[in-house]
Each structure stands twice: as C-alpha cells, then as structure tokens.
C-alpha positions, 0 to 999 in steps of 0.5 A: 500500500502506498503511503499518503504524503502530507506536510505541516509547519512548525517553527517556520519549517516545512515538515513531511509526514507519511501515513498508511491505513484508513483515516478512520482507524485509530492512529499510531504516530511513529518517530524515528532515530537520530539519522533516520527518516519516516520510511524506516517505519514502513515495514512496521506499519504495513502489517498493522493495516487496516486496523490502524492508521500509522503516521510517521514524521520526517523529523526536522533536518531529516528525510524531506523535511526542512533543515533548521538554519538555527540547528535547533536539534534538541528535544524541546524543538522536536516536541513542538514539531510533534505538537504541530503534527497532532494539532494539524491532523486534529488527533484527539487520542493516539498511540505514540512510538519512538526509536532512540532519539524519537523514543526520548522525544516520545517520553517527553511528549507523553509526560506533557500531554498524557490526555492525548495518548492511549499508549506509548511504545519506546524502542531502545532508549532510556535515561542516561543512554544518550549521555554515556556508555558504549552505545553513546560513545559509538554513535559519537564516534560514527558521527565524527567519522562519517564522510560528507559524500561518496563516489558511488551508491555502492560505496555509500551502501558499503559504509552503512553496512560497515556501521550497521552489520546486523541490519537486514538487507531490506533495512540496509537498502531502505537506509541507502534509499532514504538517507542519501541522494545523488547530486548533479555532479554524481556524488552521493550525499546525505539527505539529512543535515549531517553537519548540523545534527552532528554539531548538536549531538556532539556539542550539546550544553548540559541544559539541552540534554533532557533528564528522562527519569522524571518523564519515565516516572510521570507516565500514566498510560500503558507503555511498552519498552522494547530493547535489543537483547544485544544493545550497547545503548540501553542496558538491562539494568536501566530497563529494569530500573525504569520498570521498578520506578513505573510499573506501567512499563512492560519490558520486552527484549528482542533476541538477535538485535542491537540498538536498531531493533526493528532493522535487525529483527523485524519479525520479532519486533512486529510480533511483540508490537502487534501483541501489545496493540491488540491488548490495548485496542479495545480501550482506544477510541478512534 
C-alpha cells in the first residue's frame, strides 16, 4: 500500500509526514532515530493495516523535511514539531512510538500531554543512554567519522553496512534509499543535515540534554519498552530500573538485535508490537 504524503509547519519549517491505513482507524504516530527518516517505519506499519492508521514524521533536518538554519536539534524543538503534527491532523487520542532519539522525544511528549495518548511504545532508549556508555560513545564516534559524500551508491551502501552489520538487507537498502541522494555532479550525499545534527549531538550544553527519569516516572498510560537483547545503548539494568520506578512499563527484549531493533529483527519486533496493540485496542477510541 502506498503511503499518503502530507506536510505541516512548525517553527517556520516545512515538515513531511507519511501515513498508511484508513483515516478512520485509530492512529499510531511513529518517530524515528537520530539519522533516520519516516520510511524506516514502513515495514512496521504495513502489517498493522487496516486496523490502524500509522503516521510517521520526517523529523526536522531529516528525510524531506526542512533543515533548521538555527540547528535547533534538541528535544524541546522536536516536541513542538510533534505538537504541530497532532494539532494539524486534529488527533484527539493516539498511540505514540519512538526509536532512540524519537523514543526520548516520545517520553517527553507523553509526560506533557498524557490526555492525548492511549499508549506509548519506546524502542531502545532510556535515561542516561544518550549521555554515556558504549552505545553513546559509538554513535559519537560514527558521527565524527562519517564522510560528507561518496563516489558511488555502492560505496555509500558499503559504509552503512560497515556501521550497521546486523541490519537486514531490506533495512540496509531502505537506509541507502532514504538517507542519501545523488547530486548533479554524481556524488552521493546525505539527505539529512549531517553537519548540523552532528554539531548538536556532539556539542550539546548540559541544559539541552533532557533528564528522562522524571518523564519515565510521570507516565500514566500503558507503555511498552522494547530493547535489543544485544544493545550497547540501553542496558538491562536501566530497563529494569525504569520498570521498578513505573510499573506501567512492560519490558520486552528482542533476541538477535542491537540498538536498531526493528532493522535487525523485524519479525520479532512486529510480533511483540502487534501483541501489545491488540491488548490495548479495545480501550482506544478512534
């Protein structure tokens, strides 16, 4: 099924969203990670049809959305963008899902707007994960070492394979298709704001880094926490502590997956997600 493309405006930026499924179905809004894009959710969305309407946002600076000239790539700005999406589509209540950076943004939104959400799904992110640890260090190293362009599509795809050795072939092709583009010169360049996003991630001031613990503790809706069993980003100890502090959180590890859970083990990710959604669907008003 082809996605519908729509546009919203936030902070003067034009942001693209894609949607699958009937408009009358209960909505799920999905937020991607640091260097990802809306279409990363397509293989997650399609099996949910026609019972759900899945809406995925190219967050500012990614996909086909505008780059922020102020390089404001921090949680408060992303949450404003999500608020603009919710208001622009007149969503009353919906399920919110997010991976990594998108999961952090989802947690902040959930604590600020609990009345809008029926449930929350968080993929491999927790308090402190972005600030330190092996996964955070790896991502910072990747950002520093990422080339600005490539001589060919083969070279660009090989780069993604090198830093994401566990993702499926389909996920690898999706990353090449949606995160890169070819210039008139023939060079392959990033579709996302690589320089601005790297600067924001590596040079964030303390006040720009969100403490997620208060947002985790404030959750008052059913919440599914999906962790890659081999993740170097979200540790089992942090996941366990999240559940201890808030018993509404249901934690599930996905085998044979790293931080990029739905890219590494899509069948198991979809199974766990669909099981959770089936359990909460009777409570949801479309």
